[in-house]
C-alpha positions in Angstrom: -49.5 -13.7 49.6 -47.4 -10.7 49.6 -44.3 -12.7 50.1 -45.2 -15.2 47.0 -46.4 -11.9 44.8 -42.8 -10.4 45.6 -41.5 -13.5 44.8 -43.6 -13.5 41.3 -42.3 -9.9 41.0 -38.3 -10.9 41.4 -38.7 -13.6 38.7 -40.4 -11.3 36.1 -38.6 -11.1 32.7 -38.4 -7.3 33.1 -38.2 -7.4 36.9 -35.8 -4.7 38.4 -32.6 -6.2 39.8 -33.3 -9.7 38.4 -30.4 -11.7 36.9 -31.4 -12.0 33.1 -28.9 -14.4 31.2 -26.8 -13.2 28.7 -29.0 -14.0 25.5 -31.9 -12.7 26.8 -30.1 -9.3 27.4 -28.3 -9.5 24.2 -31.9 -10.2 22.6 -33.7 -7.5 24.6 -30.9 -4.7 23.5 -31.2 -5.6 19.8 -35.0 -5.5 20.2 -34.8 -2.1 21.5 -32.3 -0.9 19.0 -34.3 -2.2 15.9 -37.9 -1.7 17.4 -37.6 0.8 20.2 -41.3 1.6 20.7 -42.3 -2.2 20.8 -39.8 -2.6 23.5 -41.3 0.2 25.5 -45.2 -0.9 25.0 -43.8 -4.2 26.4 -42.1 -2.9 29.3 -45.2 -0.7 30.2 -47.7 -3.5 29.6 -45.4 -5.7 32.0 -45.3 -3.2 34.7 -49.0 -2.6 34.5 -49.8 -5.9 34.7 -47.9 -6.5 37.9 -49.8 -3.3 39.4 -53.1 -4.9 38.8 -52.4 -8.2 39.7 -51.3 -6.9 43.4 -54.4 -4.3 43.4 -56.5 -7.5 42.7 -54.7 -9.6 45.6 -55.5 -6.5 48.0 -59.2 -6.3 47.0 -59.2 -10.2 47.7 -57.8 -9.6 51.1 -61.0 -6.9 51.8 -59.3 -3.6 50.6 -61.6 -1.6 48.7 -60.7 -1.3 44.8 -59.8 2.2 44.6 -57.8 1.9 47.9 -56.0 -1.5 46.6 -55.3 0.5 43.0 -53.9 3.5 45.1 -51.6 1.5 47.2 -50.3 -0.6 44.6 -49.1 2.5 42.6 -47.5 3.8 45.8 -45.8 0.0 46.3 -44.8 -0.1 42.8 -43.9 3.6 42.0 -44.2 5.2 38.5 -43.9 3.6 35.5 -41.3 5.4 34.0 -39.1 5.0 36.8 -39.3 1.2 36.3 -38.7 1.7 32.7 -35.5 3.8 33.1 -34.3 1.0 35.7 -35.0 -1.8 33.1 -33.0 0.3 30.2 -30.0 0.7 32.8 -30.2 -3.2 33.8 -30.0 -3.8 29.9 -27.3 -1.1 28.9 -30.1 0.7 26.9 -29.6 4.1 28.6 -26.3 5.2 27.2 -27.8 4.2 23.8 -30.7 5.8 24.1 -28.7 9.2 25.5 -26.4 9.1 22.9 -29.2 8.6 20.2 -30.7 11.9 21.9 -27.8 13.9 21.7 -27.3 12.9 18.1 -30.5 14.4 16.9 -30.2 17.3 19.1 -26.6 17.7 17.5 -28.1 17.2 14.1 -31.1 19.8 14.8 -28.4 22.6 15.6 -26.4 21.8 12.8 -29.4 22.1 10.6 -30.0 25.5 12.0 -26.5 26.7 10.9 -25.8 25.4 7.3 -22.7 27.3 6.5 -21.3 26.3 9.9 -22.3 22.6 9.2 -20.7 22.5 5.7 -17.5 24.1 6.9 -17.4 21.2 9.7 -17.9 18.7 7.2 -15.2 19.6 4.7 -13.1 20.2 7.7 -13.6 16.7 8.7 -13.8 15.2 5.1 -10.3 16.5 4.3 -8.7 15.7 7.9 -10.0 12.3 7.4 -8.8 12.0 3.7 -5.4 13.6 4.4 -4.9 11.1 7.2 -5.9 8.1 5.4 -3.8 9.1 2.6 -0.6 9.7 4.4 -1.0 6.5 6.3 -1.6 4.7 2.7 1.6 6.1 1.6 3.6 5.2 5.0 2.2 1.8 4.5 3.2 1.2 1.0 7.0 2.9 1.1 8.0 2.0 4.5 6.5 -0.6 5.9 5.3 -3.4 3.2 7.6 -5.6 1.9 8.1 -6.2 -2.0 5.7 -8.6 -3.6 8.6 -10.6 -4.4 10.2 -14.3 -3.1 12.4 -13.8 -0.1 12.7 -10.1 -0.2 15.0 -9.5 2.6 17.6 -11.3 0.1 17.6 -8.4 -1.9 20.3 -5.8 -2.2 20.4 -2.5 -4.2 23.9 -1.4 -5.3 24.8 2.3 -5.1 28.0 4.4 -5.0 29.6 7.8 -3.3 32.1 10.0 -5.0 33.7 13.2 -3.5 33.0 16.0 -5.7 32.5 19.8 -5.6 29.1 20.6 -3.9 26.4 21.0 -6.3 28.1 19.6 -9.2 28.6 15.7 -10.8 31.5 13.9 -10.3 33.6 14.8 -14.1 33.9 10.8 -14.9 30.2 11.0 -15.8 29.3 12.1 -19.5 25.4 11.5 -18.2 23.6 10.3 -15.4 19.7 8.9 -15.3 18.0 7.8 -12.4 18.6 8.9 -8.2 21.1 10.9 -7.2 21.7 12.9 -4.3 24.2 14.3 -2.0 24.2 12.5 1.5 24.9 13.9 4.9 28.6 14.3 4.4 28.3 16.0 1.3 29.4 13.1 -0.9 27.4 12.7 -4.5 25.9 9.5 -4.0 23.9 7.6 -6.9 22.1 4.2 -7.8 22.8 4.4 -11.3 25.6 2.5 -13.2 27.0 1.8 -16.8 25.8 -1.0 -18.8 29.6 -2.4 -19.2 29.7 -2.0 -15.2 26.7 -4.1 -14.9 28.1 -6.7 -17.6 31.2 -7.2 -15.2 28.8 -7.7 -12.0 27.1 -10.1 -14.0 29.9 -12.1 -15.0 31.3 -12.2 -11.5 27.9 -12.8 -10.1 28.0 -16.7 -9.5 30.3 -16.2 -6.6 28.3 -13.7 -5.0 24.6 -13.6 -6.2 22.2 -16.2 -7.1 21.0 -13.6 -9.4 21.3 -9.9 -10.5 19.3 -7.7 -12.3 19.1 -4.2 -14.3 16.3 -1.9 -14.9 15.8 1.8 -16.1 13.1 4.5 -16.0 11.1 4.5 -19.7 8.6 7.2 -18.5 5.6 7.4 -20.5 5.1 5.1 -23.8 2.9 5.2 -26.2 1.2 1.7 -26.9 -0.6 0.9 -29.7 -3.4 -1.9 -29.6 -5.7 -2.2 -32.8 -4.8 1.2 -34.1 -5.8 2.9 -30.7 -3.2 4.6 -28.9 -2.8 5.1 -25.4 0.0 5.9 -22.7 1.5 3.3 -20.2 4.3 3.7 -17.5 7.4 1.8 -18.7 10.2 0.3 -17.5 13.0 -1.2 -19.7 14.4 -4.6 -17.8 17.0 -7.1 -18.0 16.6 -10.7 -19.0 16.9 -11.8 -15.7 14.6 -9.2 -14.0 11.7 -11.4 -13.1 13.6 -14.6 -12.4 15.6 -13.0 -10.0 12.8 -11.3 -7.8 10.9 -14.8 -8.1 8.0 -13.2 -9.8 5.8 -15.7 -11.6 3.1 -14.5 -14.4 -0.7 -14.6 -13.9 -0.5 -15.5 -17.7 1.8 -16.4 -20.2 5.5 -16.3 -19.5 8.1 -13.5 -18.0 10.7 -11.7 -20.0 14.1 -14.4 -20.2 17.7 -13.8 -21.1 16.9 -14.2 -24.9 14.5 -11.7 -24.8 17.0 -9.1 -24.0 19.8 -10.0 -26.4 20.5 -8.0 -29.5 18.5 -8.6 -32.4 15.8 -10.6 -30.3 12.0 -10.1 -31.7 10.9 -7.5 -29.0 8.8 -8.9 -26.3 6.7 -7.3 -23.7 4.9 -8.0 -20.3 2.0 -6.3 -18.9 1.0 -5.5 -15.5 -2.3 -7.2 -14.1 -4.1 -3.9 -13.7 -3.1 -2.7 -17.3 -4.7 -6.1 -18.6 -7.5 -5.4 -16.6 -8.0 -1.8 -17.6 -7.0 -2.0 -21.5 -8.0 -5.6 -22.4 -10.6 -6.6 -19.7 -8.5 -9.3 -18.4 -9.0 -11.1 -22.1 -6.6 -14.4 -21.8 -6.5 -14.2 -25.7 -4.3 -11.1 -25.9 -0.9 -13.5 -25.3 0.9 -13.2 -28.4 -1.0 -10.2 -29.8 1.2 -7.6 -31.6 0.9 -4.2 -29.7 3.1 -1.4 -30.9 5.6 0.8 -28.3 6.4 4.0 -29.6 5.7 2.7 -33.2 7.6 -0.3 -33.0 5.9 -3.7 -32.9 6.3 -5.9 -29.7 4.6 -9.2 -28.8 2.7 -9.3 -25.7 4.3 -12.3 -23.5 2.6 -12.3 -20.5 0.8 -10.7 -17.4 2.5 -10.2 -14.0 0.5 -11.2 -11.1 -2.2 -9.1 -9.5 -0.1 -8.2 -6.3 3.3 -6.9 -8.3 3.6 -3.1 -8.9 7.3 -3.1 -9.8 10.2 -2.4 -7.3 9.2 1.4 -6.9 6.6 1.3 -3.9 4.2 4.1 -4.3 3.8 4.0 -8.4 2.9 1.4 -10.6 4.6 -0.2 -13.7 2.3 -0.8 -16.9 4.7 -2.7 -19.3 8.2 -3.9 -18.8 10.2 -4.2 -21.9 13.7 -5.7 -22.4 16.9 -3.1 -21.8 18.2 -4.4 -25.4 14.9 -2.7 -27.0 15.8 0.8 -25.6 17.0 2.3 -28.6 14.3 0.9 -30.9 11.7 3.1 -28.8 13.8 6.3 -27.9 13.6 8.5 -31.1 17.0 10.1 -30.1 18.9 7.1 -30.3 18.3 5.9 -33.9 21.3 5.8 -35.8 24.0 3.0 -35.3 26.3 4.9 -33.4 23.9 6.2 -30.7 22.7 2.9 -30.3 25.9 1.1 -29.7 27.2 3.6 -27.4 24.1 3.7 -25.2 25.5 0.0 -24.1 29.2 0.4 -24.7 29.6 4.1 -23.1 31.4 3.7 -19.6 30.5 7.2 -19.1 26.7 7.0 -19.5 25.2 5.6 -16.3 21.6 5.2 -16.5 20.8 1.8 -15.1 20.1 0.1 -11.7 21.1 -2.5 -10.5 19.5 -5.1 -7.6 21.3 -8.4 -6.7 20.1 -11.2 -4.5 23.1 -12.2 -2.4 24.2 -16.0 -2.0 23.8 -17.7 1.3 27.0 -17.6 3.1 27.9 -14.4 1.2 28.6 -11.6 3.6 27.7 -7.7 2.6 31.2 -6.7 3.1 32.4 -9.2 0.8 29.9 -7.9 -2.0 30.8 -4.5 -1.2 34.6 -5.3 -1.6 34.2 -7.2 -4.9 32.0 -4.2 -6.5 34.7 -1.6 -5.1 37.3 -3.4 -7.4 34.8 -3.2 -10.4 33.9 0.6 -9.8 37.9 1.4 -9.3 38.9 -0.5 -12.2 36.3 0.9 -14.5 36.5 4.7 -13.2 40.5 4.7 -13.5 40.3 3.6 -16.9 37.6 6.5 -17.8 40.2 8.9 -15.8 42.9 8.0 -18.0 41.4 8.9 -21.4 42.1 12.4 -22.8 38.6 13.4 -23.0 37.5 12.4 -19.6 38.5 15.3 -16.3 38.2 14.3 -13.0 40.7 13.4 -10.1 41.7 10.1 -8.3 39.6 11.7 -5.1 36.6 11.0 -7.1 36.8 7.5 -7.8 33.5 6.1 -6.1 33.1 3.9 -3.4 30.7 0.8 -3.5 27.8 0.6 -1.2 24.7 -2.1 -0.7 21.8 -1.3 1.2 18.6 -3.8 2.0 16.0 -3.4 -1.4 13.4 -5.6 1.0 10.9 -2.7 0.6 11.6 -1.5 -2.6 13.8 1.8 -3.7 11.9 4.0 -1.2 13.8 1.8 1.5 16.2 4.6 1.0 13.8 7.3 2.1 16.1 8.5 5.1 19.0 9.0 2.8 16.9 10.8 0.3 15.3 13.3 2.8 18.4 15.2 2.4 18.4 14.9 -1.5 19.6 17.9 -3.8 18.9 18.2 -7.7 21.7 16.7 -9.6 
């Protein structure tokens, strides 16, 4: 009888040392987490049942009732010890100890609210700072541009020997990125518009596409009489086609939009479309003023496209040729022509997508020839200064991660 009872106890659902199936263990674990008191009561009832059953067996064998209860309790031990063993077998003890520690910690923190506030603020600042740093690193150093085959994109730049802390004397003005590299050379990613035109003419032999862009800073966009600031960028007509960016709505800027005398057209980002227009598809063709000049809204970029500068987001793209219209300082005909014809005004940046089979060395050599010819003409003019040693040398760098892929070079940047 005792042997049978031992077998019964061994096969109990909560028997200590029993082999429970994985599903039963998980079910018991989640049951204890959800309703701990219910499981505690079930374990106590189960153990108490076996003690009473064993005591009843002893009574039937001739043992007095009081003595039978005493022997049964001695045989099974304390109820709490069995419950502890069950918790351990189910993996619940660590959870219980963790909850107890958390409750104790919460009580201690509540006793000292000033210290608690300091700890919470410190943790919040630490977590926030780490999250921000990781997000920045992911955006500007790890993530590829959201365009077609970004690994093919190359950013054009140049380096020139000049006096430390000064710009090369063949320049009248310079906009965009410039810095001194580790050798002390003046380095920049800005070019004149005449150089861009020469690169475009020779592009079919080297590039499947060439684009230019320039920072437009903050633009004042007026919609239905309501004005608001937007981050803008001037782009060439082949900007979106070279990047391979297809519109989410409407169309992108084309070569015909970036021509002298063309009707001003613009493209806005998906985020700006959402923020300013509530994703209203009827905005296509709408008249929007940019610094007081009427433009026609041609399209909306896809949600994932933010531009080619990681860590920042462009709201509106407008053609390069509209630059004299939207900048009040360039309103007369002489200045308007000079911005695009002046070989000493270096204000646009250029990207190209190399053709298959064209090496970087070949493209650099071709760009070198273009730079040397243009700068040599500048140096030969009476009004220009500079020496032959200042003629820049061409470079190409990967633009697969956008402009900030140059972060290692820019770490030594000095103000231009």
